[in-house]
C-alpha positions as CSV (number, residue, x, y, z in Angstrom):
1,M,2.1,13.8,18.3
2,T,4.2,12.5,15.4
3,K,2.3,9.1,15.5
4,E,-1.1,10.8,15.3
5,L,0.0,13.1,12.5
6,A,1.6,10.2,10.6
7,R,-1.7,8.2,10.9
8,S,-3.7,11.1,9.6
9,Q,-1.3,11.9,6.8
10,M,-1.2,8.2,5.8
11,L,-4.9,7.8,5.9
12,N,-5.3,10.8,3.7
13,A,-2.8,9.4,1.2
14,L,-4.5,6.0,1.1
15,I,-7.9,7.6,0.6
16,R,-6.5,9.6,-2.2
17,I,-5.1,6.4,-3.9
18,K,-8.6,4.8,-3.5
19,E,-10.4,7.8,-5.0
20,E,-7.9,9.2,-7.5
21,G,-5.7,6.2,-8.3
22,P,-2.0,5.6,-7.6
23,S,0.5,8.4,-8.2
24,E,1.5,6.5,-11.3
25,Y,0.0,3.3,-12.6
26,S,3.4,1.6,-12.3
27,H,3.5,2.5,-8.6
28,G,2.4,0.3,-5.8
29,I,0.9,1.4,-2.5
30,C,4.2,2.3,-0.9
31,N,5.4,4.6,-3.7
32,S,2.0,6.2,-4.0
33,V,1.7,6.9,-0.3
34,E,5.2,8.4,-0.3
35,A,4.3,10.6,-3.4
36,Y,1.0,11.7,-1.9
37,L,2.6,12.5,1.5
38,G,4.6,15.2,-0.3
39,K,6.9,17.3,1.7
40,V,6.3,16.3,5.3
41,E,8.7,16.2,8.2
42,W,11.1,13.2,8.1
43,S,9.8,12.0,11.4
44,V,6.3,11.7,10.0
45,K,7.5,10.0,6.8
46,R,9.7,7.6,8.9
47,E,6.7,6.7,11.1
48,V,4.5,6.0,8.0
49,M,7.1,4.1,5.9
50,Y,8.9,2.1,8.6
51,N,6.3,1.6,11.3
52,L,2.7,2.0,10.1
53,M,3.1,0.5,6.6
54,P,4.7,-2.7,7.7
55,N,2.3,-3.2,10.6
56,L,-0.7,-2.7,8.4
57,F,0.8,-5.2,5.9
58,R,1.3,-7.7,8.7
59,S,-2.3,-7.3,9.9
60,W,-3.7,-8.3,6.5
61,K,-5.0,-11.8,6.3
62,K,-3.3,-12.4,2.9
63,F,0.1,-11.0,4.0
64,N,2.7,-13.2,2.4
65,G,5.6,-12.3,4.8
66,S,7.3,-9.8,2.5
67,I,7.3,-6.2,3.6
68,Q,8.8,-5.1,0.3
69,Y,6.2,-7.0,-1.9
70,P,3.2,-7.7,0.4
71,V,0.7,-8.4,-2.4
72,P,0.4,-12.1,-3.3
73,S,1.2,-12.7,-7.0
74,G,-1.9,-14.8,-7.5
75,V,0.3,-17.0,-9.9
76,E,1.7,-20.2,-8.4
77,Y,5.1,-20.0,-10.3
78,F,5.6,-16.2,-9.9
79,S,7.1,-14.8,-6.8
80,E,5.7,-11.5,-5.4
81,Y,8.9,-9.7,-6.6
82,A,8.7,-11.2,-10.1
83,M,5.0,-10.2,-10.4
84,Y,5.6,-6.6,-9.3
85,A,8.6,-6.3,-11.6
86,N,6.9,-7.8,-14.7
87,V,3.3,-6.9,-14.5
88,S,2.0,-4.3,-16.9
89,P,1.1,-1.0,-15.2
90,G,-2.5,-1.5,-16.1
91,E,-2.7,-4.8,-14.4
92,M,-1.2,-3.7,-11.1
93,W,-4.4,-1.9,-10.1
94,N,-6.9,-3.9,-12.3
95,P,-9.7,-5.2,-10.1
96,N,-10.4,-7.9,-12.7
97,S,-6.9,-9.5,-12.3
98,Q,-6.1,-11.5,-9.2
99,Y,-3.0,-9.4,-8.6
100,G,-4.8,-6.1,-8.9
101,A,-7.8,-7.3,-6.8
102,N,-5.3,-8.4,-4.1
103,R,-3.7,-4.9,-4.1
104,L,-7.1,-3.2,-3.9
105,E,-8.1,-5.5,-1.1
106,L,-4.9,-4.6,0.8
107,L,-5.6,-0.9,0.2
108,D,-9.1,-1.3,1.6
109,H,-7.8,-3.2,4.6
110,M,-5.2,-0.4,5.3
111,I,-7.9,2.3,5.2
112,K,-10.3,0.4,7.4
113,T,-7.6,-0.5,9.9
114,L,-6.2,3.0,10.2
115,K,-9.7,4.3,10.8
116,E,-10.2,1.8,13.6
117,W,-6.8,2.8,15.2
118,K,-7.9,6.4,15.6
């Protein structure tokens, strides 16, 4: 039951990010999902953050091998961490930047995949 509830809660959070934007523009997908989950049982949050999220990242064709920073920087000389730490909040979700476009593509992948898993 926890897995089904976690999938449903996570899908709702991802769709909310897609429709309303991140919880804060300086937040990536993980922080936004966690914020939009709100006060849920720890078992649900654990399933989302430590099982579903990493598995969805790994299933994305552009996954770079980093669970903490799964969005490719799009800049040859910038690591994923460096890009996340230094990008302006507006660029993190900007569909006109490579980094923002990659993040939005990952978000779409996660929504599509979760819907297929149901």
